[in-house]
N, C-alpha and C positions, 0 to 999 in steps of 0.2 A: 245119730247113734252115739251113745254113751260109750267111751273108751277110755280106760285107765291103764296105763303102761308104766310099771315099776321097773327100776333098773339101779345098778350100783352095787348090788350085793356081791358076796364073794367069800373067800376063805380068808380069815384074819386070825392072828395070834392073840391069846389074852392080852389085855391092856391096849389093844390097837384101836384104830378108828376106822369108820366108813361113812360116806356120804350118800345117802340114798335120794333118788328122785322118782316123782310121779308126774308123768306128762298126761294131761287130761284134754279131752275134747268131747265135743256134742254136749256140753254144759255151759251155763254162764257162771264160770268158775268163781268170780269175785262175789256171788250171791250165795256161796256155800260154805258153811262151817266144815272144815276138813279134818281128816284124823289119819294116823298111822294105825294099823292092827298088826299083830303077829301071831303066827301059829306054830308053836314048837311041835316036833314030831309026837304024835299020839295024843295030843292035848287040844283043848278048844281055842279058838281065835278070841284074843283079848285086845282091847284098846290100850295103847302105848302112850300116844300123845294126841293132842287136838289143838286146833286153832281156829279162833272165830273169824268172822268176816272182818272184824276191825283189828285183828292181830293178837288178841288175847289167847294166851296158852295155857294148857294144863297137862300134867304128866301122871302117869302111873307111878306110884311109890317106887317100883322096882327099878325105874330109869331116870328119876327125877335128879337133877344134878349132873347127869352123864349125857342126855340126849337134849337136842335142841330142834324143834319143829319150826319151820318157817314158810312162807308161800310168796310167789312172785305172780301177782295177778296180772301183769303185762304179758307174761309167758304161759300163763294157766298152769303153773307148775308148782307142786308141793314137794319140800325137801325135808329131811331127817339127818341131821348130823349126829352121830353116834361115837361117843368117846369111852374110854376105859372099858371096853368090851370085856364080857366074861362068858363062860360056857353056858350060862342060863339065858344069854341072849340068843343063841342059836335058835333059828325059827325061819319060816317064810313070812317076809313082811309084805303087807298090802297097804294100800290107800283106798280111801273112800270118803264120802260124805259122813260127818259126825251123826251116827243114828241118835244120839241123845238130844240132838238139836233138831233133827229133821223127821225123825220117827221111822225113816225107811233108809235102805242103802241103796247105792246105784249098782249096777252090773259090775261084779268083782273082775278084776285083772288077773293075770297069771301070778303075780306076786315075784318077789326076788329073794332068793335063797341067801340068807346070812349064816355062815358057820364059823364059830370060834373055837379054835382047837390048836394046841400046841403039838 
């Protein structure tokens, strides 16, 4: 059974930082290109950052230079370091397989809420 559990979100002031984690189970994690997605209130879910099985990364223009995606294959865990946060980063953040690579998504988790507000 596939399980994706996001954590690490919270309320942060503009300019602050957060580290998100995604614990996975029920998949051969090291065989998947993975990605972080986010969904602001009232808007669609979009890809934020992606990482291949070999560790190559790419980012949405809106977060490039501020966010860093990484993976720990030994722990089956995906991470997202977020710096210089602004109000436009407010969203529910989800992890999943990179649909651009695999063509399908896994079962979505509950996500973790990130709120950037002064």
